[in-house]
N, C-alpha and C positions, 0 to 999 in steps of 0.2 A: 621873887622881885616883887617889891610893893608898887602900887601905882604912882606914889610919889617918886620913887626912884626910876621909873620909867619915863616920868615926865621930866626929871632932872637930866637924865642921859640925853634927852633930845634937846632940851633947852641949851645945854651945854656942849653939844656936838661930841659927845663921847661914844665911840662905837661899842656895841655889846662885846665884840672881841676883845677889846681892852679889858673889859671886866672880867671876861672869862680867864684871860692871861694873868690877871691880877689876882684871881682867886686861886690859881694853880700855882703860881711862882711868886706872889707877893709875899711880904712879911707882915705878921699880925702884931698889933699892939692894941692893949686894952684901953678903952676910953669909956669911962661911965659904965653902964650895963651893955656895951656893945663891943665888937672889935673893929679896928681900924685897919684896912688892907693898905699897905704902902709900898712904894719901890724904894728900898734902901739898897746899899751896896751890894749886899748878898743877894737880894732879889734880882737885881739887874745882872748880877754874874749868872745867876740860875737861868735867866730868860735868854742871855746871849748865847749860853751854851745850847739851849732848845732851839734858838733861830738859826744856829750856825756861825755865831761869832759876831764882831762889831758890825759887819756889814748887814746883818740880819736886824740887829739892834736899831740901827739908823732908821729902819722903815717904820718903827713904832715910837721913835724918839719925840715926836710931838705930845705924846700922851704919857710920857714917864713922869709927869708932875700930878697926875691924876690920883686920887685916893677914893676909897669906897668904905662905907660903913656898913657893917653886917651885924644884924641883932643877934642875940643869944640863941634864939630859934632858927637861926640860919638863913633869914630873909634878908635880901639886900635893902638897906633902908634909903640910901642916898650916895650920890657920887658926886665929886667936884674937882676942879684944878686946884693945886695947892698954891697959894699966894704967899704964905709965911711958912717958916720951919715949923714943924710939929715937935714939941717938946716932950719927951717920954717922962712918964711919971713913975 
């Protein structure tokens, strides 16, 4: 995790646990020279299965609009709350 990413997580009130879950269960899309980790429908299904269904999913619901950007060398570059829909390229 870069220093920039650590600062953004703190500024945007995103718990590190959310990033861990995103890295394990999130879907990957390419964006430039990096990967964007997002919560799409399939990723939410995988997470719900891991957390024990819809009840477990409701606990992390406030952070299901978070995305993270990971560089090609595996470092977390930044994370943010999604404000608009990400268009697949």
